[in-house]
N, C-alpha and C positions, 0 to 999 in steps of 0.2 A: 504493499499501502504506499501511499504519499507520506504517510508519516512515517513509518516504518524507513522510506528512502534516507528521509531528511534527519532522522536520528543516523543511520550507517551514513552520511555524509559528513555528519559531524563528526564521526569516530573517526573517519580515517584522518581529519585534520587535528588530533589530539593526541598528547603522549600518552600510551599506554603502557609503559612500563611498569606501573603497579598492577598486580595480578585481580587486586578488587575494583579499580576503576572499568578494567575490563568486563569483567563480570557483573558491574552493573548497570554498563551500559548494555550488554547482551539481553539482562532481564528487561531495560528498558524498551529496547526495541522490540522482544517475543509479547512479553505479558502487558508491561502496560500500554503499548500502541492500542492493542486490540482492545482494552477497556477504555479507553478513549473514544476508540472508534465505537465501541458499543454506546456508550453516550448520546452519540451525535443518532444512532439508529433507531434508537427508544426514546426520544424527547416528544414525539409527536404525542406521544399517549399522554401526556400531561392534562393536555384540552380535551384528546377525542374522549379518553377513558367515561369522563364525568358526563359528556354526553350522549353518550352509547349509553350508557347505564339510567342516563333518564327517562331517552325516549323507549328505550328495552321495558322499563318499568312501567312506565304508561300505556304501552301495547299489551304487555303483560295482565295489568290491571284492567284493561277494557276485555280482555277474553275471559278470566279468571274471577277476579274478584278479590279481595283480601288473603285468601292465602298465599299470594304471592310474597307477601309481607314476610312469611314464617320462612319461606324458600328464601328472600333476602336475608332475614336475621340469621337463617342458619347458613350461608355464604359470609356474613359479616363477624361472623362468632369466630368463624376458621383465622379470621388475620392475627389477632394476637397469640394465638398457638405459634402462627407460621411466621410471627416474627421473632420468637423465642426461638423457634428451631434454627431462622438465620440469622440470629446474632451467634447461637453458638457455631455455626458452619463458619461463622467472619472469624470465630478466636480461634477455631482450629484451624483454618486457612492459614491464619497470622501465624500459629505455632509451626505449621508443619514447613512454610516459607523460613522461619526463622532458623530452623534446624536443619533443614537442606542448605541452608544459605553457610553455617556453621560447619555442617558437615565437607562441602564444595571448599570454602575457605582452608579449613585443615590439610582436605586433600591437596590443594594447590601447593600449600605449605610441604609438606610430606615431598612432593615430586618436584619442590623447587632444591630442596637439600636429602636427595636419597641417596647421594654418596654417603652422607655420614649417617643415616640409618641404617643401610646397610655395612657398611663397618663395624658400630656399633652390635648391631645384630638385635636393632629393635625392632622389629618386622611384627613381632607377634603384640608390642605393647601399644603400635599405632592402629594394629590391625584392630583389636579391640574398640581404640577409643572412637575408630570411624563405623566399628558395628555398632557402638551405643548411640551415637549421632541419628545412625540410619533405621535401628530400634526406637528411637525418639520421633522419627520424620514418619517413618509408617503405622506407628499406633494413631499421629492426627490424621494420615491418611484416609486409615481405615474407620476413624469416626468423620470424616468428612463424607463417605462412600456410604454408611448408614445413615445420615442427615439427609443427602440428597435424595436418599431411595425414600424416608419419610417427608422429604417437603414434597416430592412425584408423587407419592400414594394420596397426600392429602389434598394436591391439585389438580388429581384427577377423578378422588372420591368423591370430594364434597361437592361438585355440580349434580352431580348421579342422585346422591342423596339429598338435595334440597331438589330438585323435580320429583322424586319419588314422596317425600313427606308431602309438598306443595298439590301431586296431585291427589294424593290420598288423602287430606283435608276437603281439597273442593270433590272428590267421588263421594266423604263422607256426610259433609255439611250443607251441599249445595244443593238446592231447589232442582236444577239440569242437572242432567245424568253427564258425566265426563266420556265422552263422545269420539271417537277416533280423528273425526275430521277436527276438534276443537284440541286433543292431546295434538295431532300432528302440525297443528297453527302453532301451537305454543313452542311445542319442540324446535 
């Protein structure tokens, strides 16, 4: 992308004699550029989502009446739970990045001083230290995977549960029967 090309062009003009600078710039080029691009692709939801929610709610209320608000309440009640999951996901992602950065920096130092490590027969000591960093990183990566799964399950299941509850309430409490025509119109 253009942003990655700009970072790469800047990287060619600066002194990269320090290993940590090269690693930081590589991280900027790969991860941070994508994050900035994602912001630009998502900005329109700031104004489109509230408008879409209002129009959709009005149309659903016209078809089903007040049970629509029970379904909306179910959707909204998942917000705080999802917020907690995403906060935990963010904390684990930061911890995994820190563990990964520390491990990579440590490996870089080992590679730069490999002759001393070999001469002193310190390979086992350094291997254990690297494995410790990797174990910490993998623990966070495992938590990230579980949290991503929980978030995806909530995102996928909540609309289905909301729809079933809304249709159930409409069918039980409305004077009009829930017909296929009305159900498919609402879906």
